[in-house]
N, C-alpha and C positions, 0 to 999 in steps of 0.2 A: 619850224618853217612851213608856212602855207605855200601850197603849190599854185602855179599860174591859174587864173580864172578869167571868164569873160562875163560881162553883163549887157543887157539890151537896154537902150535908153530911147525914149521917144523924142523926136524932134520938137514937138509941141509941148509936151508935158514934163519933159526931163527924166531923170531916173526916178524909179519908184522909191517910196519911203523905205521899204526893205527889199532892194533888188535881189533877184535870185542869182546865185553864182552858178554859171554853168562851167563845168569842169573841162569841157572840150570846146573848141572853136565851132565845130560842126553842130554841136548842140545849140549853141547861141545863135548861129545863122538860121537854124531851123525854127527857133522861137521867134526871131525878128521876122521870118517870112510868115509865120502863122499869125503874128500880130498885125502885120501889114495888110494881110488878106482880109482881116476883120475890122480894120480901123482906117482913118485916114491919116496921111502924114507918113513921115519916114521913121524908121527904126534903126538906130546905129548899134553896132556891136563894138563894145569897148573892151579892151584887153588891159588887165592889170600888168604893169611892167615893172613895178617895184613897190616898195613900201617903207614907211618909217615907223619907228616904235620906240617909245620911252622904256628903258630897261635900266633901272637904277638900284635894284635889289640883288645882292650876290650872296649866295649861301655857300659856306665852305664847311665840309664835314672833315673832322680830324679823326684819322684812323688810329693813331697812337695817343693814348691819354697823356703822354709826356708833352705832346705839342699843344695841349689846350693852354691858352694865353692867360690864365688867372690862377 
């Protein structure tokens, strides 16, 4: 399970191609402030609040050889 993270998104340019995942809200706001001080426009701090994932492979390990189904 991935922990919560934040990214910084430019108002004019959108998210970076490979946005940096900030592991704390404070880090993300610090980066947004740094970017705003060197560029024009606004920089938004976006929080990951959930995720979807395809998970269709299941592995089962049989402990007792009598349980092997062949």
